[in-house]
C-alpha positions in Angstrom: 0.0 0.0 0.0 1.2 3.5 -0.8 1.1 5.7 2.2 1.7 8.8 0.0 -1.2 9.5 -2.3 0.9 11.6 -4.6 3.4 8.8 -5.1 0.5 6.4 -5.9 -0.9 8.8 -8.5 2.6 9.3 -10.1 3.1 5.5 -10.2 -0.3 5.0 -11.7 0.3 7.6 -14.4 3.7 6.0 -15.2 2.1 2.6 -15.3 -0.5 3.9 -17.7 2.0 5.5 -20.1 4.5 2.6 -20.0 1.8 0.0 -20.4 0.2 1.9 -23.3 3.6 2.2 -25.1 4.5 -1.5 -24.5 1.1 -2.8 -25.6 1.0 -0.6 -28.7 4.4 -1.8 -29.6 3.3 -5.4 -29.2 0.2 -5.0 -31.2 2.1 -3.2 -34.0 4.7 -6.0 -34.0 2.2 -8.8 -34.0 -0.1 -7.4 -36.7 2.8 -5.8 -38.7 1.4 -2.2 -38.4 3.7 0.7 -38.3 3.2 3.0 -35.3 2.2 5.8 -37.7 -0.8 3.7 -39.0 -2.3 3.2 -35.5 -4.8 6.0 -35.9 -6.4 3.9 -38.6 -6.7 1.0 -36.1 -8.6 2.9 -33.4 -10.2 -0.2 -32.0 -6.8 -1.7 -31.1 -5.7 1.6 -29.6 -8.9 1.8 -27.6 -8.3 -1.6 -26.1 -4.7 -0.8 -25.3 -5.7 2.4 -23.5 -8.5 0.5 -21.7 -6.1 -2.2 -20.5 -3.4 0.3 -19.5 -6.1 2.2 -17.5 -7.0 -1.0 -15.7 -3.4 -1.7 -14.9 -2.9 1.9 -13.6 -6.1 1.5 -11.5 -4.6 -1.7 -10.0 -1.4 0.2 -9.1 -3.3 3.1 -7.6 -5.6 0.9 -5.6 -2.8 -1.5 -4.5 -3.3 -2.2 -0.8 -6.9 -1.0 -0.7 -8.0 -4.5 0.4 -5.4 -4.4 3.2 -6.6 -1.0 4.3 -10.2 -2.2 4.2 -9.3 -5.2 6.3 -7.8 -3.0 9.0 -10.7 -0.6 8.9 -13.2 -3.5 9.1 -11.3 -4.8 12.1 -11.4 -1.3 13.8 -15.2 -1.0 13.1 -15.9 -4.5 14.3 -14.1 -4.0 17.5 -15.5 -0.5 18.1 -19.1 -1.2 17.2 -19.4 -4.9 18.1 -20.7 -5.8 14.6 -19.4 -8.0 11.9 -18.8 -6.0 8.8 -17.6 -7.6 5.6 -14.2 -6.5 4.3 -15.7 -6.1 0.8 -18.4 -3.8 2.1 -15.8 -1.7 3.9 -13.7 -1.5 0.8 -16.7 -0.2 -1.2 -17.5 2.4 1.5 -13.9 3.6 1.6 -13.9 4.0 -2.2 -17.2 6.0 -2.0 -15.7 8.2 0.7 -12.6 8.9 -1.4 -14.9 10.1 -4.2 -16.5 12.8 -2.0 -14.7 16.1 -2.5 -13.4 17.5 0.8 -14.5 21.0 -0.3 -18.1 19.8 -0.7 -18.1 18.2 2.8 -16.7 21.4 4.3 -19.3 23.5 2.5 -22.1 21.2 3.8 -20.7 21.5 7.3 -20.2 25.3 7.2 -23.8 25.8 6.0 -25.1 23.0 8.2 -26.9 21.4 5.3 -29.3 18.5 5.9 -27.8 16.1 3.3 -30.1 13.3 4.5 -33.1 15.4 3.6 -31.6 16.2 0.2 -31.1 12.5 -0.6 -34.2 11.2 1.2 -35.7 9.5 -1.9 -32.4 7.8 -2.7 -32.1 6.6 0.9 -35.6 5.2 1.0 -35.0 3.4 -2.3 -31.7 2.0 -1.0 -33.4 1.0 2.3 -35.4 -1.6 0.3 -32.2 -3.4 -0.7 -31.0 -3.7 2.9 -31.5 -6.8 5.1 -32.7 -6.6 8.7 -29.1 -7.4 9.7 -27.8 -4.4 7.6 -30.4 -2.1 9.2 -29.3 -3.3 12.7 -25.7 -2.4 11.9 -26.7 1.0 10.6 -28.8 1.6 13.6 -25.9 0.8 15.9 -23.8 3.4 14.2 -26.4 6.2 14.0 -27.4 5.6 17.6 -23.9 6.4 18.8 -23.4 9.7 20.6 -21.8 12.2 18.1 -18.7 12.6 20.2 -18.0 8.9 20.1 -18.7 8.7 16.4 -16.3 11.6 15.8 -13.6 9.8 17.9 -14.2 6.7 15.7 -14.0 8.8 12.5 -10.7 10.3 13.8 -9.3 6.8 14.5 -10.3 5.8 11.0 -8.7 8.9 9.6 -5.4 8.0 11.3 -5.6 4.6 9.7 -6.7 5.6 6.2 -5.4 9.2 5.9 -8.7 10.1 4.1 -9.1 13.9 4.5 -12.9 13.4 4.3 -12.9 11.5 7.6 -10.7 14.2 9.3 -13.2 16.9 8.3 -16.1 14.9 9.8 -14.1 14.2 12.9 -13.5 17.9 13.5 -15.5 19.4 16.4 -17.0 22.0 14.0 -18.8 19.1 12.2 -20.8 18.1 15.3 -23.9 20.1 14.6 -23.9 18.9 11.0 -23.6 15.3 12.1 -26.3 15.6 14.7 -28.7 17.1 12.2 -28.0 14.5 9.5 -28.0 11.5 11.9 -31.4 12.6 13.3 -32.9 12.9 9.8 -31.3 9.5 8.8 -33.0 7.9 11.9 -36.3 9.3 10.8 -35.9 8.1 7.2 -34.7 4.6 8.1 -36.5 3.7 11.3 -39.8 5.5 11.4 
């Protein structure tokens, strides 16, 4: 696992470039195409770029399962629930996609995000088992201070800025508001 996100990005980009060049060279050699004729063979170029992107993604995501395993262990110990490593991995990937600036804006304006996404939450609730709902209930019933301590612990493990922002004491009113609305949506 790469501790430094910048190093992971650089290695992923290098992997993409090198893999693209090597794969294009192999295809041009196997089919006898000159490199200058590759624009005529866009389908091959597309597949090369797609494969190179997959390889770069693997390099960038290297260690994600290991990180998910450690986070799952922390959550299982802290919450007394059994979370699947794959579910935690998906959650971490989703958190990574949230721009920190957007989270900060929601916190500073104390926006009720749960209300904004109420329809989506209700729709997703239909896909959850009773066991899943019990796990969610256990998390949203936690006092906000304890939840923020847990978020800080997860930040220290993952280095995800999004978790650090939510663990900040300034986020407490935002979390209280959204957890209350989430309780109403899911359990009333």
